[in-house]
C-alpha positions in Angstrom: -37.9 -82.2 -157.3 -37.6 -78.6 -157.4 -39.7 -76.8 -159.9 -37.4 -75.5 -162.7 -39.8 -73.1 -164.1 -39.0 -69.5 -164.7 -39.2 -67.0 -161.9 -41.4 -64.7 -163.8 -41.7 -61.8 -161.1 -38.0 -61.7 -160.8 -37.5 -61.9 -164.6 -40.0 -58.9 -165.0 -38.1 -57.0 -162.4 -34.8 -57.7 -164.2 -36.5 -56.6 -167.6 -37.5 -53.3 -166.1 -34.1 -52.8 -164.8 -32.3 -53.5 -168.0 -34.6 -51.4 -170.2 -34.4 -48.5 -167.7 -30.6 -48.6 -167.8 -30.7 -49.0 -171.7 -33.1 -46.1 -172.2 -32.2 -43.6 -169.6 -34.1 -41.0 -171.4 -37.5 -42.9 -170.8 -38.7 -42.4 -167.3 -38.6 -45.7 -165.2 -42.2 -45.6 -164.4 -42.9 -45.6 -168.2 -40.7 -48.4 -168.9 -42.5 -50.3 -166.0 -45.9 -49.6 -167.6 -44.9 -50.6 -170.9 -43.3 -54.0 -169.6 -46.6 -54.4 -167.6 -48.8 -53.8 -170.6 -46.8 -56.5 -172.7 -47.0 -58.9 -169.6 -50.6 -58.5 -169.4 -51.1 -59.3 -173.1 -49.0 -62.5 -172.7 -50.8 -63.6 -169.6 -52.8 -66.4 -171.5 -49.7 -67.9 -173.1 -49.8 -71.5 -172.2 -46.0 -72.1 -172.6 -44.7 -69.7 -169.8 -40.9 -70.5 -170.4 -40.3 -67.9 -173.1 -42.9 -65.2 -171.9 -40.2 -62.9 -170.4 -37.9 -63.1 -173.4 -40.9 -62.4 -175.6 -42.1 -59.4 -173.3 -38.6 -57.9 -173.4 -38.4 -58.0 -177.1 -41.9 -56.5 -177.5 -41.2 -53.7 -174.9 -38.1 -52.8 -176.6 -39.9 -52.2 -179.9 -42.4 -50.2 -178.0 -39.8 -48.1 -176.3 -38.1 -47.3 -179.4 -41.2 -46.5 -181.4 -42.3 -44.2 -178.4 -39.0 -42.5 -178.5 -39.3 -41.6 -182.2 -42.7 -40.2 -182.1 -43.1 -36.5 -181.6 -44.4 -35.4 -178.2 
């Protein structure tokens, strides 16, 4: 029987692509760093199915916060 688990690598590539498109004023490499940081923080989660969803939500929050802070 095939594994029906989440393809995390593909999911995280998709997250970076979606957030880069949604926030074009934020450099793509910065979006990738934020997503990578969130992914690292969730690396010990025992249930993996929702990690990409949770990571995308948290990354959005961080990007929005970063956009509002003065440089």
